[in-house]
Structure formats: structure tokens, C-alpha cells
Backbone as a chain_set.jsonl record, in Angstrom:
{"seq": "MATRPVAAAGCAGRRDVFRPPETRAELVDQFGSELVSTVLIPGSGHALIPEAPHEVAAALVEWIRTLA", "coords": {"N": [[101.908, 122.486, 57.697], [99.536, 119.84, 58.844], [98.578, 119.203, 62.056], [97.975, 116.064, 64.101], [96.395, 114.763, 67.038], [97.806, 112.264, 69.286], [97.326, 109.558, 70.766], [98.504, 108.509, 74.24], [100.407, 106.878, 76.804], [101.02, 106.626, 79.92], [103.209, 105.295, 82.344], [103.731, 104.617, 85.544], [105.983, 104.016, 88.478], [104.992, 103.017, 91.617], [106.884, 103.469, 93.878], [108.089, 105.395, 92.734], [110.809, 107.564, 93.461], [111.762, 109.772, 92.044], [110.161, 110.631, 90.019], [107.322, 111.269, 91.392], [104.462, 109.372, 92.054], [102.164, 110.928, 92.198], [102.817, 113.233, 90.04], [101.694, 111.914, 88.004], [99.404, 113.454, 86.982], [100.109, 115.505, 85.479], [100.582, 114.827, 82.788], [98.218, 114.518, 82.121], [97.073, 116.718, 82.388], [98.187, 118.436, 80.871], [97.659, 117.296, 78.217], [94.95, 116.227, 78.275], [92.461, 114.075, 79.333], [91.17, 112.37, 77.363], [93.43, 111.774, 75.528], [95.236, 110.767, 76.988], [96.4, 107.821, 79.036], [96.996, 106.726, 82.097], [99.07, 104.569, 83.868], [100.018, 103.008, 87.304], [102.146, 101.231, 88.303], [102.303, 98.826, 90.761], [104.449, 98.331, 93.775], [107.032, 99.163, 92.282], [109.807, 101.158, 91.374], [111.636, 103.929, 89.741], [112.78, 102.755, 87.772], [111.127, 101.35, 85.715], [110.722, 98.955, 84.04], [112.991, 97.307, 83.803], [112.343, 96.423, 86.603], [109.672, 95.647, 86.832], [108.908, 94.121, 84.554], [106.854, 92.331, 83.383], [104.442, 93.457, 84.307], [104.717, 95.906, 83.34], [104.552, 95.259, 80.608], [101.888, 94.132, 80.511], [99.93, 96.496, 81.291], [100.612, 98.134, 78.945], [99.661, 96.273, 76.871], [97.234, 96.149, 77.442], [96.332, 98.783, 77.273], [96.705, 99.317, 74.451], [94.971, 97.504, 73.529], [92.528, 99.16, 74.026], [92.792, 101.002, 71.585], [92.093, 100.096, 69.558]], "CA": [[101.852, 120.887, 57.924], [98.339, 119.719, 59.861], [99.136, 118.356, 63.152], [97.01, 115.246, 64.725], [96.519, 114.214, 68.055], [98.088, 111.046, 69.119], [97.232, 108.873, 72.333], [100.083, 108.19, 74.807], [100.361, 105.679, 77.747], [102.23, 106.823, 80.881], [103.536, 103.99, 83.168], [104.426, 105.165, 86.916], [106.064, 103.277, 89.519], [104.396, 103.259, 93.265], [107.632, 103.933, 94.973], [109.143, 106.094, 92.058], [111.195, 108.984, 94.142], [112.488, 110.881, 91.153], [109.055, 111.324, 89.675], [106.539, 110.476, 92.279], [102.852, 108.956, 91.438], [101.214, 112.501, 92.02], [103.075, 113.804, 88.748], [100.828, 111.711, 86.491], [98.284, 114.24, 86.304], [100.914, 116.486, 84.631], [100.292, 114.812, 81.595], [96.65, 114.392, 81.814], [96.522, 118.24, 82.579], [98.632, 119.309, 79.582], [97.237, 116.925, 76.877], [93.686, 115.913, 78.244], [92.156, 112.527, 79.698], [90.647, 111.558, 76.255], [94.418, 111.362, 74.584], [96.749, 110.222, 78.005], [95.854, 107.118, 79.86], [98.089, 106.59, 83.047], [98.712, 103.329, 84.857], [100.332, 102.769, 88.412], [102.879, 99.926, 88.538], [102.625, 98.699, 92.3], [105.911, 97.678, 93.794], [108.144, 99.279, 91.567], [110.396, 102.37, 91.459], [111.746, 104.548, 88.71], [113.45, 101.683, 86.261], [110.138, 100.259, 85.703], [111.02, 97.76, 82.898], [113.64, 96.005, 84.636], [111.72, 95.956, 87.967], [108.314, 95.077, 86.731], [108.804, 93.876, 82.979], [105.672, 91.807, 83.226], [103.274, 94.438, 84.694], [104.496, 96.86, 82.155], [103.939, 94.797, 79.095], [100.574, 94.071, 80.504], [99.565, 97.579, 81.117], [100.911, 98.362, 77.175], [99.024, 95.525, 76.088], [95.753, 96.642, 77.848], [96.192, 100.366, 76.744], [96.95, 99.111, 73.036], [93.648, 97.099, 73.098], [91.633, 100.258, 73.939], [92.956, 101.912, 70.615], [91.322, 99.407, 68.403]], "C": [[100.714, 120.491, 59.039], [99.002, 118.808, 60.817], [97.95, 117.341, 63.686], [97.227, 114.648, 66.179], [97.067, 113.15, 68.259], [98.06, 110.868, 70.673], [98.683, 108.649, 72.715], [99.573, 107.689, 76.15], [101.47, 106.402, 78.584], [102.121, 106.05, 81.986], [104.247, 105.067, 84.493], [104.649, 104.163, 87.86], [105.716, 103.775, 91.11], [105.599, 103.773, 94.247], [108.77, 104.831, 94.14], [109.587, 107.566, 92.833], [111.732, 110.041, 93.23], [111.532, 111.309, 90.356], [107.819, 110.449, 90.278], [104.92, 110.139, 91.693], [102.045, 110.11, 91.353], [101.577, 113.123, 90.607], [102.412, 113.289, 87.791], [99.941, 112.524, 86.306], [98.597, 115.281, 85.665], [100.476, 116.201, 83.205], [98.835, 114.838, 81.05], [96.298, 115.947, 81.735], [96.916, 118.628, 81.039], [98.062, 118.526, 78.438], [95.652, 116.433, 76.767], [93.523, 114.242, 78.467], [91.833, 111.913, 78.428], [91.974, 111.115, 75.295], [95.213, 110.542, 75.743], [95.718, 109.089, 78.876], [97.047, 106.831, 81.063], [97.967, 105.191, 83.773], [99.846, 103.561, 85.818], [101.115, 101.608, 88.527], [103.206, 99.87, 90.193], [104.019, 97.873, 92.48], [107.055, 98.168, 93.229], [108.83, 100.921, 91.445], [110.31, 103.062, 90.063], [112.15, 103.639, 87.322], [112.207, 100.622, 86.267], [110.366, 98.762, 84.6], [111.792, 96.752, 83.379], [113.308, 95.664, 85.824], [110.564, 95.228, 88.163], [108.093, 94.775, 85.256], [107.668, 93.332, 82.591], [104.509, 92.647, 83.204], [103.41, 95.579, 83.623], [104.059, 96.338, 81.122], [102.462, 94.414, 79.443], [99.867, 95.127, 80.411], [99.538, 97.981, 79.79], [99.96, 97.804, 76.793], [97.201, 95.97, 76.21], [95.484, 97.779, 77.028], [96.121, 100.169, 75.401], [95.341, 98.752, 72.648], [92.488, 97.975, 73.115], [91.887, 101.118, 72.974], [92.218, 101.054, 69.589], [90.032, 99.817, 68.096]], "O": [[100.986, 120.837, 60.188], [99.771, 117.89, 60.532], [96.844, 117.88, 63.696], [98.282, 114.057, 66.407], [96.987, 112.55, 67.187], [98.515, 111.603, 71.55], [99.687, 108.599, 72.004], [98.468, 108.021, 76.58], [102.568, 106.724, 78.131], [101.072, 106.043, 82.63], [105.038, 106.0, 84.353], [103.719, 103.415, 88.161], [106.175, 104.793, 91.627], [105.336, 104.406, 95.27], [109.922, 105.029, 94.528], [108.84, 108.544, 92.813], [112.118, 111.119, 93.68], [111.773, 112.389, 89.815], [107.415, 109.357, 89.877], [104.408, 110.873, 90.847], [101.252, 110.238, 90.42], [100.614, 113.548, 89.968], [102.351, 113.887, 86.717], [99.465, 112.388, 85.179], [97.736, 116.048, 85.232], [100.062, 117.102, 82.475], [98.424, 115.094, 79.919], [95.337, 116.349, 81.079], [96.117, 119.033, 80.195], [97.952, 119.257, 77.454], [95.083, 116.248, 75.692], [94.222, 113.371, 77.949], [92.257, 110.761, 78.34], [91.798, 110.275, 74.413], [95.868, 109.585, 75.329], [94.586, 109.358, 79.279], [98.175, 106.736, 80.58], [96.892, 104.766, 84.197], [100.746, 104.275, 85.375], [100.416, 100.738, 89.045], [104.029, 100.564, 90.791], [104.543, 97.076, 91.703], [108.126, 97.686, 93.598], [108.007, 101.837, 91.451], [109.34, 102.947, 89.315], [111.846, 103.872, 86.152], [112.229, 99.458, 86.667], [109.944, 97.634, 84.852], [111.465, 95.566, 83.421], [113.836, 94.658, 86.298], [110.289, 94.47, 89.094], [107.056, 95.203, 84.748], [107.256, 93.685, 81.487], [103.684, 92.625, 82.291], [102.43, 96.111, 83.103], [103.106, 96.894, 80.575], [101.745, 94.395, 78.443], [99.02, 95.079, 79.519], [98.416, 98.221, 79.344], [99.11, 98.527, 76.274], [96.312, 96.05, 75.362], [94.573, 97.807, 76.2], [95.321, 100.966, 74.91], [94.631, 99.354, 71.843], [91.52, 97.729, 72.395], [91.339, 102.204, 73.161], [91.715, 101.706, 68.673], [89.414, 99.275, 67.18]]}, "num_chains": 1, "name": "protein.A"}
């Protein structure tokens, strides 16, 4: 079965102590910047969706628009 690369978006919280923002580079290093987009959500920690639902949604909508 053939494989096909898939784009990915990674959101990180600026105050995430479990997965600090510096670790965002791991996804890019592993899969390449042409496939991975990372977004830093200010004022949030590890629980991005309950802490900053509108900011996460806006970041994902913006990323999805880049795929078209």
C-alpha cells in the first residue's frame, strides 16, 4: 500500500508546562516544515480548547484555508 504525506497543524499554549512551546520544533524536525504548521496560542496552557476555544478555532480555520 502506498503512503501519502499529510499536512498537520500543531497548536501549543504559551504557558504549557507539560509540553513547553520550545517542543513545537520536534514536529517540524520530524516531518518537515512543508507539512507541519505550528501555532502558539498566547495566554493558554496545556488544555488549549477549554482555555482558548476561539483562538484555537481561528488558528485551525486559518490553517485549513492554506490547504485549499
